[in-house]
PALUMFI-181179 format. One line per field, with one value per atom (N, C-alpha, C): residue number from 1; x, y, z. Coordinates in nm, 4 decimals. Layout:
! residues N
pos <- c(NUM	...)
X <- c(X	...)
Y <- c(Y	...)
Z <- c(Z	...)
This chain:
! residues 102
pos <- c(1	1	1	2	2	2	3	3	3	4	4	4	5	5	5	6	6	6	7	7	7	8	8	8	9	9	9	10	10	10	11	11	11	12	12	12	13	13	13	14	14	14	15	15	15	16	16	16	17	17	17	18	18	18	19	19	19	20	20	20	21	21	21	22	22	22	23	23	23	24	24	24	25	25	25	26	26	26	27	27	27	28	28	28	29	29	29	30	30	30	31	31	31	32	32	32	33	33	33	34	34	34	35	35	35	36	36	36	37	37	37	38	38	38	39	39	39	40	40	40	41	41	41	42	42	42	43	43	43	44	44	44	45	45	45	46	46	46	47	47	47	48	48	48	49	49	49	50	50	50	51	51	51	52	52	52	53	53	53	54	54	54	55	55	55	56	56	56	57	57	57	58	58	58	59	59	59	60	60	60	61	61	61	62	62	62	63	63	63	64	64	64	65	65	65	66	66	66	67	67	67	68	68	68	69	69	69	70	70	70	71	71	71	72	72	72	73	73	73	74	74	74	75	75	75	76	76	76	77	77	77	78	78	78	79	79	79	80	80	80	81	81	81	82	82	82	83	83	83	84	84	84	85	85	85	86	86	86	87	87	87	88	88	88	89	89	89	90	90	90	91	91	91	92	92	92	93	93	93	94	94	94	95	95	95	96	96	96	97	97	97	98	98	98	99	99	99	100	100	100	101	101	101	102	102	102)
X <- c(18.1121	18.1410	18.1150	18.2044	18.1965	18.1280	18.0353	17.9654	18.0441	18.0549	18.1336	18.0556	18.0998	18.0374	18.0582	17.9679	17.9826	17.9524	18.0348	18.0248	18.0024	17.9107	17.8571	17.9117	17.9082	17.9488	17.8162	17.8382	17.7251	17.7416	17.6294	17.6309	17.6167	17.6972	17.6951	17.6566	17.5804	17.5462	17.6036	17.6588	17.7175	17.6250	17.6076	17.5116	17.5426	17.6657	17.6898	17.6607	17.7137	17.7011	17.6016	17.5661	17.4675	17.5269	17.6531	17.7222	17.7024	17.7105	17.6885	17.8155	17.8647	17.9782	17.9416	17.9977	17.9842	18.1027	18.1091	18.2200	18.2131	18.3306	18.3342	18.3735	18.2875	18.3115	18.4254	18.4597	18.5846	18.7168	18.7197	18.8429	18.8747	18.7625	18.7279	18.7754	18.7338	18.7909	18.6589	18.6636	18.5456	18.5437	18.4398	18.4285	18.3759	18.2715	18.2212	18.1819	18.1964	18.1415	18.0484	17.9604	17.8349	17.8275	17.8680	17.8621	17.7206	17.7179	17.5915	17.5115	17.3892	17.3136	17.3405	17.3468	17.3933	17.2864	17.3339	17.2445	17.1966	17.0738	17.0106	17.0259	17.1070	17.1231	17.0488	16.9946	16.8962	16.7571	16.7186	16.6045	16.5441	16.4311	16.3546	16.3139	16.2781	16.2449	16.3458	16.4637	16.5819	16.6293	16.6169	16.6520	16.5644	16.4341	16.3323	16.3623	16.4004	16.4358	16.5325	16.6495	16.7671	16.7556	16.6532	16.6180	16.5380	16.4484	16.3782	16.4657	16.5587	16.6416	16.7371	16.7862	16.8601	16.7865	16.6641	16.5806	16.5690	16.5448	16.5294	16.6682	16.7787	16.9029	16.9206	16.8930	16.9036	16.8358	16.7019	16.6056	16.6590	16.7079	16.7546	16.8802	16.9617	17.0862	17.0298	16.9436	16.8885	16.8444	16.7740	16.6978	16.8104	16.9160	17.0179	17.0958	17.1245	17.1949	17.1073	16.9882	16.8829	16.8910	16.8751	16.8970	17.0278	17.1349	17.2777	17.2765	17.2404	17.2301	17.1745	17.0475	16.9742	17.0605	17.1091	17.2032	17.3096	17.3795	17.4943	17.4894	17.3575	17.3394	17.3434	17.2741	17.2631	17.3972	17.4859	17.6112	17.7118	17.7075	17.7765	17.7534	17.6050	17.5592	17.6195	17.6241	17.6790	17.8199	17.8911	18.0350	18.0701	17.9962	18.0193	17.9763	17.8730	17.8712	17.9546	18.0140	18.1242	18.2498	18.2873	18.3915	18.3876	18.2566	18.2325	18.2629	18.2013	18.2300	18.3699	18.4545	18.5941	18.6704	18.6368	18.7110	18.6557	18.5392	18.4917	18.5822	18.6115	18.6923	18.8377	18.8958	19.0224	19.0379	19.1533	19.1799	19.2151	19.1757	19.1903	19.3456	19.4152	19.5530	19.5758	19.7024	19.7133	19.7811	19.7314	19.7781	19.9337	20.0045	20.1482	20.1596	20.2375	20.2711	20.4157	20.4500	20.5497	20.6759	20.6426	20.7453	20.7808	20.7035	20.7190	20.8000	20.8219	20.9087	21.0581	21.1009	21.2266	21.3105)
Y <- c(10.2710	10.3553	10.2878	10.2782	10.2231	10.3239	10.2608	10.3507	10.3734	10.4998	10.5274	10.5118	10.4528	10.4338	10.5532	10.6442	10.7623	10.7288	10.7619	10.7347	10.8693	10.8921	11.0204	10.9907	11.1144	11.1182	11.0723	11.0249	10.9819	11.0294	11.0365	11.0729	10.9823	10.9869	10.8888	10.9379	10.9020	10.9553	10.8773	10.9347	10.8648	10.8207	10.6893	10.6510	10.6837	10.7118	10.7629	10.8962	10.9947	11.1426	11.2003	11.1581	11.2087	11.3145	11.3150	11.3982	11.3450	11.4191	11.3786	11.4025	11.2906	11.2907	11.2729	11.3634	11.3518	11.2759	11.1744	11.0873	11.0896	11.0988	11.0806	10.9538	10.8533	10.7078	10.6987	10.7798	10.7424	10.7681	10.8677	10.8924	10.8620	10.8025	10.7548	10.8624	10.9882	11.0922	11.1615	11.2422	11.2894	11.4317	11.4678	11.6054	11.7142	11.6534	11.7677	11.7026	11.7743	11.7231	11.8230	11.7735	11.8523	11.8087	11.8928	11.8518	11.8172	11.7306	11.6951	11.8202	11.8136	11.9187	11.9114	12.0414	12.0287	11.9597	11.8955	11.8066	11.9169	11.8987	11.9670	11.8940	11.8982	11.8252	11.8993	11.9933	12.0723	12.0131	11.9511	11.9026	11.9763	12.0337	12.1139	12.0520	11.9184	11.8416	11.8183	11.7858	11.7692	11.8902	12.0055	12.1237	12.1681	12.1430	12.1868	12.1072	11.9742	11.8834	11.9306	11.9794	12.0319	12.1510	12.2423	12.3647	12.3401	12.2463	12.2134	12.1404	12.0455	12.0078	12.1035	12.1971	12.3053	12.3840	12.4153	12.4907	12.4129	12.2910	12.2094	12.2023	12.1977	12.2235	12.3307	12.4431	12.5755	12.5887	12.5504	12.5646	12.4771	12.3659	12.2692	12.3421	12.3808	12.4676	12.5818	12.6491	12.7789	12.7402	12.6319	12.5660	12.5249	12.4527	12.4181	12.5474	12.6397	12.7555	12.8369	12.8423	12.9078	12.8344	12.7034	12.6166	12.6285	12.6380	12.6514	12.7941	12.8886	13.0437	13.0361	12.9656	12.9651	12.9108	12.7783	12.7133	12.7993	12.8751	12.9656	13.0545	13.1236	13.2355	13.1545	13.0506	12.9634	12.9344	12.8803	12.8355	12.9482	13.0614	13.1737	13.2324	13.2255	13.2732	13.1843	13.0558	12.9471	12.9637	12.9924	13.0030	13.1302	13.2333	13.3524	13.3399	13.2701	13.2427	13.1578	13.0491	12.9856	13.0658	13.1436	13.2206	13.3225	13.3873	13.4797	13.4056	13.2741	13.2124	13.2035	13.1586	13.1011	13.2571	13.3619	13.5043	13.5501	13.5094	13.5649	13.5275	13.4133	13.3695	13.3964	13.4296	13.4703	13.6300	13.6500	13.7905	13.8864	14.0073	14.1033	14.1667	14.1384	14.1866	14.2885	14.3564	14.4589	14.3848	14.4131	14.3600	14.4085	14.3122	14.3472	14.4110	14.5205	14.5850	14.5563	14.5680	14.5622	14.6343	14.7332	14.8381	14.7932	14.7179	14.6662	14.5449	14.4873	14.3677	14.4115	14.5369	14.5853	14.5980)
Z <- c(-3.1802	-3.0686	-2.9322	-2.8569	-2.7402	-2.6242	-2.5711	-2.4699	-2.3475	-2.3209	-2.1956	-2.0728	-1.9862	-1.8576	-1.7694	-1.7549	-1.6596	-1.5225	-1.4472	-1.3034	-1.2302	-1.1648	-1.1131	-0.9550	-0.9096	-0.7628	-0.6738	-0.5630	-0.4979	-0.3480	-0.2753	-0.1403	-0.0541	0.0643	0.1626	0.2972	0.3815	0.5045	0.6200	0.7226	0.8344	0.9238	0.9721	1.0566	1.2006	1.2257	1.3493	1.3984	1.3162	1.3534	1.2667	1.1367	1.0557	0.9576	0.9434	0.8434	0.6845	0.5881	0.4494	0.3785	0.3155	0.2326	0.0790	-0.0040	-0.1577	-0.2028	-0.2511	-0.3032	-0.4526	-0.5196	-0.6562	-0.6918	-0.7546	-0.7679	-0.8630	-0.9608	-1.0468	-0.9642	-0.9011	-0.8375	-0.6926	-0.6278	-0.4959	-0.3979	-0.4350	-0.3337	-0.2814	-0.1545	-0.1053	-0.1830	-0.2301	-0.2893	-0.2007	-0.1143	-0.0245	0.1111	0.2170	0.3607	0.4098	0.4630	0.5118	0.6611	0.7449	0.8802	0.9348	1.0400	1.0942	1.1468	1.1720	1.2402	1.3883	1.4414	1.5859	1.6678	1.7635	1.8587	1.9750	2.0127	2.1201	2.2423	2.3188	2.4500	2.5650	2.5302	2.6275	2.6558	2.7641	2.8006	2.9033	2.8780	2.9617	3.1045	3.0669	3.2065	3.2962	3.2393	3.3001	3.3847	3.3113	3.3717	3.4927	3.4610	3.5660	3.6945	3.6798	3.7967	3.8495	3.7676	3.8534	3.9356	3.8689	3.9585	4.0789	4.0733	4.1935	4.3019	4.2542	4.3409	4.3968	4.3252	4.3747	4.4763	4.4511	4.5502	4.6817	4.6585	4.7953	4.8685	4.8170	4.8801	4.9532	4.8763	4.9306	5.0560	5.0543	5.1661	5.2864	5.2479	5.3549	5.4149	5.3489	5.3961	5.4856	5.4482	5.5156	5.6426	5.6518	5.7707	5.8764	5.8194	5.9000	5.9656	5.8805	5.9420	6.0447	6.0333	6.1116	6.2516	6.2499	6.3680	6.4261	6.3574	6.4133	6.4798	6.4207	6.4841	6.5933	6.6193	6.7380	6.8483	6.8111	6.9168	6.9448	6.8387	6.8646	6.9828	6.9692	7.0776	7.2279	7.2359	7.3516	7.3958	7.3007	7.3361	7.3830	7.3034	7.3510	7.4882	7.5254	7.6564	7.7646	7.7300	7.8317	7.8577	7.7398	7.7504	7.8341	7.8148	7.8890	8.0392	8.0707	8.2184	8.2635	8.2058	8.2602	8.2879	8.1908	8.1911	8.3119	8.3219	8.4349	8.5828	8.5743	8.7110	8.7265	8.6385	8.6643	8.7082	8.6389	8.6592	8.7855	8.8443	8.9676	9.0982	9.0821	9.1857	9.1961	9.0925	9.0603	9.1240	9.1912	9.2460	9.1293	9.1448	9.0354	9.0526	8.9498	8.9484	8.8422	8.8669	8.7481	8.6369	8.5232	8.3963	8.3687	8.3223	8.2941	8.1645	8.1312	8.0180	7.9726	7.8551	7.8013	7.8552	7.8965	7.9584	8.0944	8.1652	8.2869	8.3049	8.2051	8.1693	8.1590	8.1163	8.1009	8.2249)
């Protein structure tokens, strides 16, 4: 009696992604595929660094806006004074209405 050489299925691991393949040696076909475990790209240190960077940017933007608001009131006051000086020298005239143009 000739001894039959039994070829069993074997398992192969992907070195790139970590997936497992079960391959039939006789038929050269994939019998089963087990997907790789999900990777965790979440890094607490990186997230904490991102939060502190965002907080720093918010604080800087807030300070810039506060300074701009202080300067804005001075600018508006200066514009008002200049406009008042210009209008003070002009004679007072009656404004034109649309009906007066007909």
